C-alpha positions in Angstrom: -65.6 50.8 120.4 -67.5 52.7 117.7 -69.6 55.8 118.1 -72.9 54.1 117.9 -71.9 51.7 120.7 -70.8 54.6 122.9 -74.0 56.5 122.2 -76.1 53.6 123.4 -74.0 53.1 126.5 -74.3 56.8 127.4 -78.1 56.8 126.7 -78.6 53.7 128.8 -76.5 55.1 131.6 -78.3 58.5 131.6 -81.7 56.7 131.6 -80.8 54.5 134.5 -79.2 57.3 136.5 -82.2 59.7 136.0 -84.6 56.9 136.9 -82.7 56.2 140.1 -82.8 59.9 141.0 -86.4 60.5 140.0 -88.3 57.4 141.1 -89.8 57.9 144.6 -89.2 54.2 145.5 -85.4 54.5 144.8 -83.0 54.8 147.6 -81.2 57.5 145.6 -84.3 59.6 145.1 -83.8 63.3 144.8 -86.7 64.8 143.0 -89.4 63.7 140.5 -88.2 66.3 138.0 -85.3 63.9 137.1 -87.9 61.9 135.2 -88.1 64.7 132.7 -84.4 63.9 131.8 -85.4 60.3 131.2 -88.1 61.5 128.8 -85.6 63.8 127.1 -83.2 60.9 126.5 -86.0 58.7 125.2 -87.3 61.5 122.9 -83.8 62.0 121.5 -83.4 58.2 120.9 -86.8 58.2 119.1 -86.0 61.2 116.8 -82.5 59.8 116.0 -84.2 56.6 114.9 -86.3 58.5 112.4 -83.9 61.2 111.3 -80.6 59.3 111.5 -79.1 62.3 113.3 -77.7 62.2 116.8 -76.0 65.2 118.5 -74.1 62.9 120.9 -72.7 60.9 118.0 -71.6 64.1 116.3 -69.8 65.2 119.4 -68.1 61.9 119.7 -66.9 62.0 116.1 -65.5 65.4 116.7 -63.6 64.0 119.6 -62.0 61.4 117.3 -64.1 58.3 118.1 -64.3 55.8 115.3 -67.6 56.0 113.4 -69.9 53.0 113.6 -72.5 51.5 111.4 
């Protein structure tokens, strides 16, 4: 897998987990404040789309993951 694929898997996982923990209708509900984490992930995806810079991808590259297009 390349770095961009892993970034998208991580972002999608974080979004789904934080929604499960923050949505009152979820059986895994903990607290509404988890929805702020969902917003944080979305904001980072948005800014990386405009700036072409992603901290998670940089961290993965430092760990030796193959860069992606």
